C-alpha positions as CSV (number, residue, x, y, z in Angstrom):
1,X,65.2,-11.7,85.0
2,X,65.7,-15.5,85.5
3,X,62.4,-17.4,86.3
4,X,62.6,-20.8,87.1
5,X,59.7,-23.2,87.8
6,X,60.2,-26.5,89.8
7,X,56.5,-27.1,90.6
8,X,54.8,-29.3,88.3
9,X,57.6,-29.2,85.7
10,X,61.1,-27.8,85.2
11,X,61.1,-24.5,83.2
12,X,63.5,-21.8,83.0
13,X,62.8,-18.4,81.2
14,X,65.3,-15.6,80.9
15,X,64.2,-12.2,80.1
16,X,60.7,-13.7,79.3
17,X,62.4,-16.2,76.8
18,X,62.4,-20.0,77.3
19,X,65.9,-21.2,78.0
20,X,66.6,-24.8,76.8
21,X,68.7,-26.8,79.4
22,X,68.6,-30.4,77.8
23,X,71.1,-32.0,80.1
24,X,69.1,-33.7,83.4
25,X,72.2,-33.4,85.5
26,X,72.5,-29.7,84.4
27,X,68.7,-29.1,85.6
28,X,69.4,-30.9,88.7
29,X,72.3,-28.9,89.5
30,X,70.4,-25.6,88.9
31,X,67.5,-26.8,90.8
32,X,69.6,-27.8,93.9
33,X,71.7,-24.5,93.7
34,X,68.6,-22.2,93.3
35,X,66.8,-23.9,96.1
36,X,69.5,-23.3,98.4
37,X,70.6,-19.9,96.9
38,X,73.5,-18.2,98.8
39,X,74.8,-21.4,100.4
40,X,78.2,-22.3,99.2
41,X,78.3,-25.9,98.3
42,X,81.5,-27.7,98.1
43,X,82.4,-29.1,94.7
44,X,82.9,-32.8,96.0
45,X,79.6,-32.9,97.8
46,X,77.7,-31.7,94.9
47,X,79.4,-34.2,92.5
48,X,78.6,-37.1,95.0
49,X,75.1,-35.8,95.4
50,X,74.2,-35.8,91.7
51,X,76.5,-38.6,90.5
52,X,76.4,-41.0,93.3
53,X,77.5,-44.0,91.2
54,X,80.5,-42.5,89.6
55,X,84.0,-42.3,90.8
56,X,85.1,-39.0,92.3
57,X,87.1,-37.9,89.3
58,X,84.2,-38.6,87.0
59,X,81.7,-36.9,89.2
60,X,83.7,-33.7,89.4
61,X,84.1,-33.6,85.7
62,X,80.5,-34.1,85.2
63,X,80.0,-31.4,87.7
64,X,82.2,-28.9,85.9
65,X,80.6,-29.8,82.6
66,X,77.2,-29.4,84.0
67,X,78.0,-26.0,85.4
68,X,79.5,-25.0,82.1
69,X,76.2,-26.0,80.5
70,X,74.3,-23.6,83.0
71,X,76.7,-20.7,82.3
72,X,76.4,-21.1,78.7
73,X,72.3,-21.1,78.9
74,X,71.8,-18.2,81.6
75,X,74.9,-16.7,82.1
76,X,77.8,-16.3,84.6
77,X,76.2,-13.7,87.0
78,X,73.9,-16.4,88.6
79,X,76.6,-18.3,90.1
80,X,79.6,-17.8,92.5
81,X,82.2,-20.4,92.1
82,X,85.8,-21.0,92.9
83,X,88.1,-24.0,93.0
84,X,86.4,-25.6,96.0
85,X,82.7,-24.3,96.2
86,X,79.6,-23.4,93.9
87,X,76.6,-21.2,94.8
88,X,73.7,-19.6,93.4
89,X,73.9,-15.8,93.6
90,X,71.0,-14.9,95.9
91,X,71.2,-11.2,95.0
92,X,70.9,-11.8,91.2
93,X,67.7,-10.8,89.6
94,X,65.8,-14.4,89.8
95,X,62.4,-15.6,90.7
96,X,61.7,-19.1,92.0
97,X,58.2,-20.4,92.0
98,X,58.8,-22.5,95.6
99,X,60.0,-19.3,97.1
100,X,56.9,-17.4,96.0
101,X,54.9,-20.2,97.6
102,X,56.7,-20.3,100.8
103,X,56.4,-16.6,101.3
104,X,52.7,-16.8,100.9
105,X,50.8,-16.0,104.2
106,X,49.3,-19.2,106.0
107,X,45.8,-19.4,107.3
108,X,45.4,-15.8,107.9
109,X,45.6,-15.1,104.2
110,X,43.0,-13.6,101.9
111,X,41.0,-15.4,99.3
112,X,43.3,-13.4,96.9
113,X,46.4,-15.1,98.6
114,X,44.8,-18.5,98.4
115,X,44.1,-17.9,94.4
116,X,47.8,-16.8,94.0
117,X,48.9,-19.9,95.7
118,X,46.8,-22.2,93.7
119,X,47.9,-20.5,90.4
120,X,51.6,-21.1,91.4
121,X,51.4,-24.6,92.7
122,X,51.4,-27.0,89.6
123,X,52.3,-30.1,91.1
124,X,54.8,-31.8,93.0
125,X,58.6,-30.5,93.0
126,X,60.5,-31.6,90.0
127,X,58.2,-34.8,88.8
128,X,60.2,-37.2,87.0
129,X,63.3,-36.4,88.9
130,X,64.4,-39.2,91.3
131,X,67.5,-38.4,93.0
132,X,67.5,-38.8,96.7
133,X,67.8,-34.9,97.5
134,X,64.9,-34.2,95.3
135,X,62.8,-36.7,97.0
136,X,63.6,-35.1,100.5
137,X,62.8,-31.8,99.3
138,X,59.7,-32.9,97.7
139,X,58.7,-34.5,100.9
140,X,59.7,-31.4,103.0
141,X,57.4,-29.1,100.6
142,X,54.5,-31.6,101.0
143,X,54.7,-31.3,105.1
144,X,54.6,-27.4,104.9
145,X,51.5,-27.4,102.6
146,X,49.6,-29.9,104.0
């Protein structure tokens, strides 16, 4: 099972073992795809989102390289891709801390629910990541939990 933490820190485990993803762009790509699991993203949009200051050819090359790094680190089964789109496989065996937090009951929850929420929430989404899309996601999560 793939376990991904995006709250408070970026951390990935595969079958209980830590997985090193040293490239910040690869970390951003995994984060973006897993937050929107099942959505097919056009390659040119991903390239522009993650490498906004690069020309299209360089950005697409960087995207291919980041995707290669992710596949090498965690395996092919977590991604669906073709020449036009890339997505995170929603039916794959994975757990995302953000999803767990979103699935918790609101005001009608029990004290056990509250304890679980507190134990999962370790801080803001992807601290230290300053991409525009991260800032938007971070603000969206803050709005949900305030």
